[in-house]
N, C-alpha and C positions, 0 to 999 in steps of 0.2 A: 484437599482444596481443589485440585485439578478435576476430580470427579464432579464436584459441585459446579465448577465452572462449565464443564461439558454438559451437565444436565440443564444449566441455564440456557444453553444454546438452542434447546428445543422449545423454548417459550416463544410466544408470539412476538414479544418485544424484540428479542434478539434475532429472530428470523427476518423481521422487517428491517432492523438495523443492518444486518448482514447483507440483505438485498440492496439497500441504499449504498452501503460501502462498495459492494461489487459494481453497481452501476456507475458510481463516481469514479472508481479506478479504471473501469473500462473506458469511460469517457476521456479520462486523462490519457490513457495509452493510445486510443484512436486519434485524439488530437495531435499527440506527439508524432504518430505515424503519418498523419495527413500533412503536417507541417514539413516533414522530411521529404516524403514522396507519396503521391496518391497510389492507391492500390492498383489502378489500371496501368499506371506507368511502371509500377514495380513488376506487374505481370509481364509487360512487354520487355522490360530490361532483364529480369532475372528468372522469370517463369512462375507458373502457378504454385509450384511446391513451396517456394519461399514465402509466398503470401499466406498459404495455409499454415505453414509452420509459425509464421509471425502471429497470426490470429490465435492459434492454439497457445502459444506462449503468453499472449496478452490475457487470455482467459485463465491460464494457470496462475499468472502473477496476480490477477485481480482476485481470484478465489482465495489464494493464500494470504493476500493482504487483508481481505475482508475477514477471514478467519482469525488472523492475528489481531486485528482491531477489536473484533468481538471478544476474543479471549482476554485481551488487555482490559477492556471495559468490565468484563465479568469479574476479573481479579480485583479491580479497584472497588467494585460493588461489594464483593465478599469480604475484603479486608477492611472496608470502611475508611474513614479519614483518620489516619494515625498521625499525620503531620504534614508539613509543607512539601516534603520530598516525595510523597506518594504519587504525585502526578508526573514526576519526571519519567517514569516508565512509559507512560502514554506519549509524552513528547519525544522520547528517544525512538519509539516505534514510528511516530509521525515523521521525524527527521530521516529515519532510515528509508522510509517509503518514498519520500520526496527527493532524496538525494542518492538514489541507486546509481551505481556507476563507480568510476575511479575515485581514488583518494583526493585528487586535485579538485574534482567536481564538488565533493563534500566540503572541502576547505573553502572553496570559493563561495558556495552557497551560504555557509555559516558566516563568512566574512561579510557577505552582502546584507545579512540581517543584523549585523552588529556584534557577532560573536567572534572574537579573535583569540587564537591560542597558538602555541608552538607545538609542532609535532615532534 
């Protein structure tokens, strides 16, 4: 099943979808960076190396998130619609990407959208 999902990644649809996911995640990470501190201020405060490392990490996280979203989409397409719970894998990946960070951030994010639970 994984081999078929990897073969699907070479099709035009998944290349375009992956590029859109990559661009979307890069946009998110650069907006978060700019809301925190601009790159010119960061260079003055911490040096050029930190900015380079930050941008490289943004690219790595965006690429890995885009690959994960593409593989998740491919697996749903290959498995078909077996039931209601098949889409939960996609939502768990989405929540994981949107709530990277500490446990309290994840709990606060889920509580903000109406999901409450006990850890």
